[in-house]
C-alpha positions as CSV (number, residue, x, y, z in Angstrom):
1,X,20.6,36.1,-24.1
2,X,19.5,32.8,-24.3
3,X,18.2,32.6,-20.5
4,X,16.0,35.8,-21.2
5,X,14.8,34.1,-24.4
6,X,13.2,31.1,-22.5
7,X,11.8,33.0,-19.8
8,X,10.2,35.7,-22.0
9,X,8.9,32.9,-24.0
10,X,7.9,30.6,-21.2
11,X,6.0,33.7,-19.8
12,X,4.5,34.3,-23.4
13,X,2.9,30.8,-23.5
14,X,2.0,30.3,-20.0
15,X,-0.2,33.7,-19.9
16,X,-1.8,32.5,-23.4
17,X,-2.5,29.2,-21.9
18,X,-4.3,30.6,-18.6
19,X,-6.1,33.1,-20.6
20,X,-7.6,30.3,-23.0
21,X,-7.5,27.4,-20.5
22,X,-5.2,27.4,-17.7
23,X,-2.2,25.1,-17.1
24,X,0.6,28.1,-17.3
25,X,2.7,26.6,-14.4
26,X,3.1,23.6,-16.6
27,X,5.4,25.8,-18.8
28,X,6.8,28.3,-16.0
29,X,8.1,25.8,-13.6
30,X,9.8,23.6,-16.0
31,X,11.3,26.8,-17.7
32,X,12.4,28.2,-14.2
33,X,14.4,24.9,-13.8
34,X,15.9,25.0,-17.3
35,X,17.5,28.1,-16.4
36,X,19.0,26.9,-13.2
37,X,16.8,27.7,-10.6
38,X,15.8,25.0,-7.9
39,X,12.5,23.5,-8.1
40,X,11.4,25.2,-4.9
41,X,12.5,28.7,-5.9
42,X,11.2,27.8,-9.4
43,X,8.0,27.4,-7.9
44,X,7.8,30.7,-5.6
45,X,9.2,32.4,-8.8
46,X,6.6,31.3,-11.2
47,X,3.7,32.0,-8.7
48,X,4.8,35.8,-8.6
49,X,5.4,36.1,-12.3
50,X,1.7,34.5,-13.0
51,X,-0.3,36.7,-10.5
52,X,-0.7,40.1,-12.3
53,X,-2.5,37.4,-15.0
54,X,-4.8,35.9,-12.7
55,X,-5.8,38.9,-11.3
56,X,-6.5,40.5,-14.7
57,X,-8.9,37.3,-15.4
58,X,-10.6,38.2,-12.1
59,X,-11.6,41.3,-12.7
60,X,-12.6,40.5,-16.1
61,X,-15.1,38.0,-14.7
62,X,-16.3,40.7,-12.1
63,X,-19.8,40.5,-13.3
64,X,-20.4,37.3,-12.9
65,X,-19.5,36.8,-9.2
66,X,-22.4,35.0,-7.4
67,X,-23.0,32.5,-4.4
68,X,-22.3,28.9,-5.3
69,X,-25.7,27.1,-4.6
70,X,-26.2,29.2,-1.4
71,X,-22.6,29.1,-0.4
72,X,-21.7,33.0,0.0
73,X,-18.6,34.0,-1.7
74,X,-17.3,35.6,0.9
75,X,-17.0,32.6,3.0
76,X,-15.1,31.1,0.0
77,X,-12.9,33.8,-0.3
78,X,-12.0,33.4,3.4
79,X,-11.4,30.0,3.0
80,X,-9.0,30.7,0.2
81,X,-7.3,33.4,1.8
82,X,-6.4,31.5,4.9
83,X,-5.4,28.3,3.0
84,X,-3.5,29.8,0.4
85,X,-1.6,31.3,3.5
86,X,-1.2,28.1,4.8
87,X,0.0,26.4,1.6
88,X,2.8,29.0,1.3
89,X,3.9,28.5,4.5
90,X,4.0,25.0,4.0
91,X,6.1,25.3,0.8
92,X,8.4,27.8,2.8
93,X,9.2,25.1,5.4
94,X,9.6,22.4,3.1
95,X,13.6,21.1,2.4
96,X,14.6,21.9,-1.3
97,X,15.6,18.4,-1.7
98,X,12.3,17.5,-0.3
99,X,10.2,19.5,-2.8
100,X,12.7,18.2,-5.9
101,X,11.5,14.6,-5.0
102,X,7.8,16.0,-4.7
103,X,7.6,18.1,-8.0
104,X,6.8,15.2,-10.5
105,X,4.1,13.8,-8.3
106,X,2.6,17.2,-8.1
107,X,2.9,17.7,-11.9
108,X,1.4,14.6,-12.1
109,X,-1.9,15.5,-9.8
110,X,-2.0,18.8,-11.9
111,X,-2.2,16.9,-15.2
112,X,-4.5,14.3,-14.3
113,X,-6.8,17.2,-12.8
114,X,-6.7,19.1,-16.1
115,X,-7.1,16.0,-18.0
116,X,-9.9,14.4,-16.3
117,X,-11.3,16.8,-13.7
118,X,-14.4,17.7,-15.4
119,X,-15.4,14.3,-16.4
120,X,-14.8,13.0,-12.8
121,X,-16.9,15.6,-11.6
122,X,-20.0,14.7,-14.0
123,X,-19.7,11.3,-13.7
124,X,-19.9,11.6,-9.5
125,X,-22.7,14.0,-9.8
126,X,-24.9,11.4,-11.7
127,X,-24.4,9.1,-8.8
128,X,-24.3,11.3,-5.4
129,X,-25.2,14.8,-4.5
130,X,-23.1,16.2,-1.6
131,X,-23.6,18.6,1.1
132,X,-22.3,22.3,1.5
133,X,-20.2,20.9,4.5
134,X,-18.4,18.5,2.4
135,X,-17.5,21.0,-0.4
136,X,-16.1,23.4,2.5
137,X,-14.2,21.3,3.7
138,X,-12.8,20.1,0.1
139,X,-12.2,23.9,-0.6
140,X,-10.0,24.1,2.5
141,X,-7.8,21.3,1.1
142,X,-7.7,22.8,-2.3
143,X,-7.2,26.4,-1.2
144,X,-4.1,24.9,0.7
145,X,-2.8,23.1,-2.4
146,X,-3.5,26.3,-4.3
147,X,-0.9,28.3,-2.0
148,X,1.5,25.4,-2.1
149,X,1.6,24.3,-5.7
150,X,-1.8,24.9,-7.6
151,X,-1.2,23.2,-10.7
152,X,-4.7,22.4,-11.9
153,X,-6.3,23.6,-9.1
154,X,-9.0,25.4,-11.1
155,X,-10.4,22.6,-12.7
156,X,-10.6,20.5,-9.3
157,X,-12.8,23.6,-7.5
158,X,-15.2,23.5,-10.7
159,X,-15.4,19.6,-10.4
160,X,-15.9,19.6,-6.6
161,X,-18.4,22.5,-7.1
162,X,-20.5,20.8,-9.7
163,X,-21.2,17.8,-7.2
164,X,-23.5,20.5,-5.5
165,X,-25.7,19.9,-8.7
166,X,-26.6,21.5,-12.1
167,X,-24.7,25.1,-11.6
168,X,-24.2,28.0,-13.9
169,X,-20.7,27.4,-15.8
170,X,-20.1,30.8,-15.8
171,X,-20.5,31.7,-12.6
172,X,-18.3,28.8,-11.4
173,X,-15.7,30.0,-13.7
174,X,-16.0,33.6,-12.3
175,X,-15.6,32.4,-8.9
176,X,-12.7,29.8,-9.6
177,X,-10.8,32.7,-11.1
178,X,-11.4,34.9,-7.9
179,X,-10.5,32.1,-5.4
180,X,-7.4,30.9,-6.9
181,X,-6.1,34.6,-7.4
182,X,-7.0,35.3,-3.8
183,X,-5.0,32.0,-2.6
184,X,-2.1,33.0,-4.9
185,X,-2.0,36.6,-4.1
186,X,-1.6,35.5,-0.4
187,X,1.0,33.0,-1.5
188,X,2.9,35.9,-3.3
189,X,3.2,38.0,-0.3
190,X,4.7,35.4,1.8
191,X,7.0,34.1,-1.1
192,X,8.1,37.8,-1.7
193,X,9.0,38.5,1.8
194,X,10.5,35.1,2.6
195,X,11.2,32.6,-0.4
196,X,14.2,32.4,-2.3
197,X,12.6,34.3,-5.2
198,X,15.0,35.1,-7.9
199,X,13.3,38.3,-9.2
200,X,15.4,39.2,-12.3
201,X,13.9,35.8,-13.9
202,X,10.6,36.4,-12.3
203,X,10.1,39.9,-13.7
204,X,11.2,38.7,-17.3
205,X,8.6,35.7,-17.2
206,X,6.0,38.4,-15.8
207,X,6.4,40.7,-18.7
208,X,6.2,37.9,-21.2
209,X,3.0,36.3,-18.9
210,X,1.2,39.8,-19.4
211,X,1.9,40.1,-23.0
212,X,1.0,36.3,-23.5
213,X,-2.3,36.9,-21.6
214,X,-3.7,39.4,-23.7
215,X,-3.0,37.8,-27.1
216,X,-4.0,34.4,-25.4
217,X,-7.4,35.9,-24.9
218,X,-7.8,37.0,-28.4
219,X,-6.5,33.5,-29.5
220,X,-9.0,31.8,-27.5
221,X,-11.9,33.1,-29.5
222,X,-10.3,31.8,-32.7
223,X,-9.1,28.6,-31.7
224,X,-11.7,25.7,-30.4
225,X,-11.6,25.1,-26.7
226,X,-11.0,21.2,-27.0
227,X,-8.1,21.7,-29.1
228,X,-6.6,24.3,-26.5
229,X,-7.3,21.6,-23.7
230,X,-5.6,18.9,-25.9
231,X,-2.6,20.8,-26.7
232,X,-2.2,21.7,-22.9
233,X,-3.0,18.0,-21.6
234,X,-0.4,16.7,-24.2
235,X,2.2,19.5,-23.0
236,X,1.8,18.9,-19.4
237,X,1.9,15.3,-20.0
238,X,5.4,15.5,-21.4
239,X,6.4,18.0,-18.7
240,X,5.3,15.7,-16.2
241,X,7.2,12.5,-17.9
242,X,10.5,14.8,-18.1
243,X,10.3,15.8,-14.2
244,X,10.2,11.8,-13.4
245,X,13.0,11.1,-15.7
246,X,15.2,13.7,-14.1
247,X,14.0,12.7,-10.6
248,X,15.2,9.1,-11.4
249,X,18.0,9.4,-13.7
């Protein structure tokens, strides 16, 4: 019963966070580890549990899909598909013990990206303007990261795209949701076939995430966005510190 409550509660909170501002994996992976899953299995199981929510978000944004500063969306989709596959394969061949040591650093990268990604993108845009080739190369790396772990990847993508110039935030948000969903979807297929997924825990969390995503979207209309972001940043900092403590103790 305790495990069930932890997984359902984590799914509810993660779904609400993803619907409002992102960062749900900072809840689901620690919850999976807390109930006894190895870190690598927790990452794969978490990706599967959160996929329906990200797909629903992509569908909600469908009217805003358009090219990004002349880069066709189908090109970005292909990159995300291949990159997500590569990232998933890399995760599958990573030894469990190695991933245990790597996870705190991945959480740290995701936390920093979530906390400072927008500011960094805006600061760089004031100083440089990069070409589409660099953006596409960065998209390849971010898509691989999305398939492998993915914490904070949506913020990283938007920060990187902002270097192309003054772009429509709604278009970037829609593209971010679609491309992250595609990278996650291909990773989920790989994980479902080949990863040590713990299905009872995954399905419990999936149910919670779907319900949390619905109510999180409604909550996001009432709570100021910056308060939501601050909560997620503080939560992810605490989670990252906890995993560093776990790795070094």
